[in-house]
N, C-alpha and C positions, 0 to 999 in steps of 0.2 A: 614508131608512131610520130607524126608531125604535129606539134602543138602550136606552130606558128600561126599568126593571123594571115588572112587572105590579103591579096594585094590591095583590094579596096579598103579593108580594115586598117592596113598599115598606112595607106594614104590619108585616111581620116584621122588616125592618131597624130600624124605629122601636122595636119590642118589644126587640130586642137592645140598642139604645142606652139604653133605659130601664133594662134589667138592669145595664148597665155603669155607669150613673150611680148606681144603688142599691148596686152592688157594685164599687167602684173596683178595677181590676186590680192597682194597686200595693199593695193591702192584703193580697194573698194571699201566703203563704209560698212560696219558690222552692226546688225540689229539684234542679234541673239547669240548666246554663248556657244562655243564648241563643246559638244557633249561627249567627245572622245570616241565616237563610233567610226571616225575616219572620213566623214563628209565635211569636216571643218565647221566653221561658224555659219550663222544664218545671215545672209546678205541679200536684201531685196534687189539692190542695184546689180549685183553679180548675176542673180537669176534673170533679171531683165536683159542683161547682156547676152546670156545664153539664148534667151528667147529671140533676140534680134538676129542671131545666127541661124534661126530655124531649127535649133537642136532639141528644143523641148517637144516639138511635135513631129520630128523627122520620121518616126516609126508608125505614126497614125495612118489609117486609111486616107486615101486622097479625098474621099467623100466628106471627111471631117477636117480637111485642111492640112493633112500630112503629106509625106513624100513616100510612104510605104517602104522605108529603109529596113533592112534586116534587124532583128532584135539585138544582134551582137554589137551593133553600132552603139547602143546604150552602154554596153559593158566597156567598150573602148573609151567612150567619153568619160565615164565615171572613173575608170582606172587612171586616165591621164590627169583628171582633176585631183584625185586623191594623191597621186605622186607629187603634184605641185603644191599640195596643201591649200587648195582653193576653198573659199567659203560657200559651198554648194549645199548646205544643210537641208533645205526643204525639197531638193530635187527629186529624191526617190518617192516621197509622199505625193508629189505632184503627178509623177508618172503613174503611180498606183491608182490614184483617184481618176485620172484621165482614162485609163484602161477600163475601170469599172463603169464610168459614165458612157464610154463608147459601147461597152458590152451590155449594160443593164439600165442605163439612165433614161430619163424622160427626154422628150424633145426640148423642153425648156432648159434642162441641164446642159444638153448638147449645144443649144443655141447661145446660152448666156455664160456658162462656166468654162466650157472647152476653149473658146478663143482667149479668155483671160489667162488660162493655164499656158497656152501657147506663147503668149506675150511675156510670161514670167510675172504676171500681176496677181495671180491667185495662189495662195498656199493654204495648207490644211493641217488641222490638229485632229487627233483621234479621241472621240468621246466614248470610250469603251468602259474602262475600269470605274468601279464605284467603291466607296469606303467600306461597305459591309459585305461585299461580294467576294473578296479575295481573288482566287484564281478561277472561281466558278462563275463564268460569264452567263450561265443560264439562271443565275440567281439575281440578275439585275432587276431593278425596280423602277428605273426612270420612265416616266410617261411624259406629261406636259410639265411635270415638276420632277426635280431630281438633283443629284449631286454627282458630278463626274470628277475624277481625280487622276493625277499623274499624266495629264494631257500636255505633251511636249509642244513648246512654243505657242501655246494657245493664245497668249497675250499679244503676239505679233503676227499671227496668221490672219487670213481673211475669212476662212470658213472652217467649220467643224463637221466631222463625220460622226453624227450622234446616233448611237445604237440605243433604241428605246422600245419599251413594250407598248404595243398597239392593240393587244387583245388579251384579256384575262381568261378567256374561255378556251383558247387553244392549248394543246398539250405542250409540255415543257419546252421543247425545242422549236415550237412555232409561236406565232404571235409577236414576233419581234420585227422591227423595220429599221432600216438605215436611212437617215436623213442628211442632206447637205444643208447645213444651217449657217447663214452668214453671221459673222461676228457683228455685234451691235444690234441683233434682233431683240426687240423688247422682251424683258424678263430674263435676259442672260447676264450673269455677273461673273467675270473672270478675275481670279485672284492669284497672285504669284506664290510659288513655294520656293524658298531660298535653298540652294544646294550646299553641299560640303565646301564647294569652292567659294561660297559667298555670292555667287551669281544666280540668275534665275533661268532654269530650263523648263521645269515642269510648272503646271498651273492646276488649280482646281476650278471647276466651272459649276456654278449654281444656276439651275433652271427653274424659273417660277412662272408657271402658266405661259410657257413659250408656245406660240402658235406658228406652225410651218405649213405652207400650202402643200396640197397632196402631190403636186407635180414636182416637188423637190425630194421625193422619196427615191432611193437608189435601189432598184430592183423591185420585184413584186411585193406589195404590202403583205406583211406577215411572214415573209420568207427571208428576213434579214439575217438570220443566224448563219445561213450558208454564205451570204456575202461577207459576214464577219470572219468565218473560217478561211475563206479565200484571201481576205485581207491580211490575216495573221500569217498565212503561209507566204504571201507576197512580201510582207514586211520582214520576215526572217531572211528572205533572199535579198531583195532589193535594199533593205535597210542594213545589211551586213556585207554585201558583196565587196565594197570598196575598203573593207577593213584590212585585208592583206596588203594592198599597195600602200596604204597609209602607215601601217606598222612597219613595212619595209623601209619607208622614208625615215621613220624614227630610229630604226635599227642602224641605218647607215650613219646617222648622227652620233649614236652611241659608240659605234666602231671608230669613228674619227676621234671622238673624245678619248677612248681607250688608247688609241695610237699616239695621241699628243699629250697625254697627262702623265707626268713623271711621278713615280712612287719609289722612294728610296733610290733615286738615281736611274731608274729604269722605267720605260713606258708601262702603263697599267696593262696594256695588251700582251705583255710578255708573261703575265701570270697564267699558268696552264689552266687554272680553274676558270678564269675570266674568258679565255679563248674557247674552252669547252662550252660554257654557258652561252656565249654569243653564237657559236656554231649551231648549238642545239635549237635556239630560238629562230635562227635563220632557216633551219630545216622545217620547223613548225610553220613558219610563214609561207614557205614555198609549198608545203603540203596543203595549207589552208587555201591558197590561191587556186590550186588544181581542183580541190573539192568544190569550190564555187563555180569554176568553169565547167566541171562535169555536170553539176546541177543546172547550170545555164544551158548546156547542150540538151539536157532532157526537156527543159522548158521550151527551147527553140523547136525541138522536134515533136512537141506535143505528147511526150511520153508521160505516163502517170507518175505523180510524186507521192510517196508514202512516208518515208522517214528522212529523206534527203535534206530538206530545209531545216528540220529539227537538229540533225547532226551537224550541219554546217554552222548553224547559229551558236550551238554550244561550243564548238571548237573555236569559232571566231572570238567569242567573248572571253573564253578562258585563256586563249593565246594573248589577247590584249592585256588581261590582268597579269599574265606571266611576264610579258615584256615590261610592263610598268614596274613590277617588283624588281626585275633585273636592273632597270634604269635607276631606281632608288638605291639599290645596293652599290652600283658603280659610282654614283655621285656622292655616296656617303653622307656626311653631315650637311652637304649642300643640297641634297635631294629634296627635302621638304620646302625649300625656299621657292616662292612663287614669283610669277611675272611682276616686275616692278621693283624687286629687291636688287640692289646693286651687286649683291654677291651671288645671285642666282646663276646657275649653270644652264646652258642650252635654253636660255630665255624662260626658265621656269616651267617649260612644257611637260617635263617628266612628272613633276608634282601634280600638275593639272590632269595628266593622263591617269595617274594613280588614283586620284580622288574620283574622277568621272567614271572610270571603268569598274569601280566597286559594285555599282548597281546593275551592270550590264547583264549579269547572269540571273537577274530577276526580271528585268524589263523585257516585254515581248514574249514571256513564257519562261518560267524558272528552269534552270538547268536540270533539276531533279525530275520535274514533270516531263521535260523533253527527252531525257534519257529513257524514261518509261515508253515514250512514243517510239523511240528507236528500237527498244527491246521488243515491243509488241508488234509494231507495224513493219519493222525492218527485219528482225531476227525470228519473228514468229513465236516468241516466248509467251507464256500465259500472263495475263494482266494481273493476276493474283497468285501468290504461291499456293501450291497444293497443301492441304493439311497433312501433317505427319501421320503415318499409319499407326494405329493402336498396337502396342506390343502384344505379341501372342503369349498366352499362358503355356507353360511347359509342365 
C-alpha cells in the first residue's frame, strides 16, 4: 500500500516550506500561549499571513470565495506548520467554524464572518462547558444569562460559539441553539484562568442579559445539540491531527540531546533503556500519524465516523503525556526548569509540554468517557455491564 502524498500534495508541501523559510515562525509576535496540542502559540499576525496566501479559504466552495482544493491540502498545511513549530493555534477552530457557517449558517454569517476568517482576522472560542454541568452538556442552563468556563483563548479571540438553551418546553436534547457572538457584545464579561505554567489559555465568560440577533444563530433554532456534537467530533480530529508531527519534532530534539549528553563518559543514548524508550515512543508517534490519516481518509470519502475520532483523540493525548514524561526523565534535575532559566535544557519546552499536556485527557472529552464510546460504538459492547446471574440452589 502506498502512503505517499500525491504530486499536487507534495508540491503544496514544498510551497509551505518555502513560505516558512521566507517567513520564519519565530519572528511573528505571540498573542496567546502554546497549550501543548501541537499547533503552537496563538499569533494573529501569523494567521493573517496564512490568509494572505489564500490558505485559510482554499478548500471552500468558489461561491464562498474559496478555490475548492481537496481536503487533504489542509492536512498537508497543518503537518508542515507543526513540523516547523509555527504559531497557528487558532487555525483549526477557524476552519471548523467556517465549515459550519458554509453548511448551516445564515446569509449574514456568510456575508460578514466568512470573509474575516479568510483574511485571518476572525478567531473563535467555544462557549460549551459550564461550572455545574460537568461532562453532561444536556444539563447546560445558559440562556441570555449564564456562565461558561474553560473557553480556550476567549480573551483574545474575536467571536464565541455560544451553546445556549432557547426553549424550556422542548425535550432534553432539543431546545438548544448555537450562536456566533462577537466579543465585546454588551453583557459579556471575559475573565482569565491562570494555568499551571503561570500563563493564560482558558477563560471563563459571564453572560448577563446578552442579546444576539436571530440571524447570528448557527443552524436551525432549537437544533443546536446536533451542531454541538458535530463540532466536538470535528474538534477531536482537527484539534489533534497535528499532534503527531509536533511530537515527532520534540522527539528528534530529545534524540539529539541523548546523543550529545555524556553520562559517566558515555552518551546518554548508549543506555539500552533510554534507547528502548525512545524507540517505543517513536513507534507510538508513527502509529498515531497513521490513525489520523486513516480517519482523514474516511472524512474525505464521506464515510460515517462512529468511534474513530474518539480513539484518535485518546491516543494522541496519552502519547503526548508519555513523551512529556520521557523528556522529563531524560533531562533529570533540569527537566522542571522553564523558559527563561539560564540552566533550562531545550529551552524549557519539555517542562512546558509536561504541564500543558496534563489536562489534555480531560479537555474535549475525558479519556474514560471516550473509551466507552470506542467500546460501545466501535466494538459493539454493551453500554452497561450485565448483572451477574443469581446463583442456583443445589
